[in-house]
N, C-alpha and C positions, 0 to 999 in steps of 0.2 A: 430550423434551426441553429439555437440563438452561436455566437463561435468561445465563447465555455464548455455547453455540450460538448461539441466538435475538439474544447481540448483535452476533457473527460473522456472521449471514444479513443482521440490521438492514446494520452494518459497510459488508458486500459494498454489500448495491442504493442507497446513498449514494454511494457511489462508482466505483459500477458509472452513474447518475443524472447525477454530474457533469464525470464523462467523457465519456458519452455527449451534453455538452451543448456538449463544447468544437464548433468548427468543421470541421467535411470528416472528421469521427474517427467510426469504425463503432466497437461497441462489442461483443466477444464477449467469450462464456460457455463455458469445458470442459463438456463433458454430467457426469460426473461429479462434480464441484465436489469432486475432491482430488487431490494433488498441489499442485509447485509457484509452480504459475503461477495466481492466481485471474481474471486478466483480462488478455484480451488486442488493444491496440487498432490498425485500421489510417488510417493516414492518406492520405487518398483522391487527394489536389494531391502530398504528399512522399516519395510511396509508401513512408511508414516505418510502421515495428511495432511498439510497444512491451509490455513485456511484464510485471504486476502482480501481485504479493501485498500483498490488502488489510492491515490490522491494527486492530484494538481500539485505543487509544489508551490504559496505562494508567501509572497515578501513583501513586509510590513512598508508601507507607502510614508511612517508617522510616528515619531521615536518615542516612545512608551517611557513609565519610571525604568522598567528592568530593562531591554527590548527593546536592539537601537534598527536604528534602519535599514532595509534590506536582513534583518533578520528572518530566517523561514521561520511562520509564524504553524503550532504547533498541530493538528490533531491529533482531539484521543477519540479513545472506539466506546457506541455508544456501551450501556448495559450490556444487552443483550450481544451485539461482537466481541464483549470480556469475555462473557457466559460461554460465546462459539471458539475461544480460542483464537480471535482472527485479530492475522497482525497487517498492519500498516504499510502500505509497501507508494513510497514517494515516488514520484516522474519527475523531472524539471523539465521549462523551455525546452535546453542544450536535447533533452534526450537521454538526459541517466537516469538512472535505477537504483533507487538502493531502499533498504531495509532497515528503522528508528526497532529494536531494539525496547520495548517497557521497561519501566525500570523495577520491573514486583520480574521479567526476567531477570536479568543482569542484576539484580541480590542473589540470584537461586548458584548462579555461576559462579559467585564469588565466594 
């Protein structure tokens, strides 16, 4: 197992713990660990399911036309993930866990 795989496993476990701490939430993981969904949560009060894909934060090493050195490299859901309403949850190397809402989700709440 290389260091990239270890980072991914650690990120997934940290995301799992973060989501498991949420009130009234049950957290599930797929059996084989391969596919468009890494974690599924179920809220026992609202009866709502959420699908998550866990990503370790990657930072830019070089400046580009629009992006500065050290800015986060955004990951976009695949077409299949969009169809399944998968949310991307990011984990930093320091262990911080956060979710970035998609633009279409932001526009709905405005």
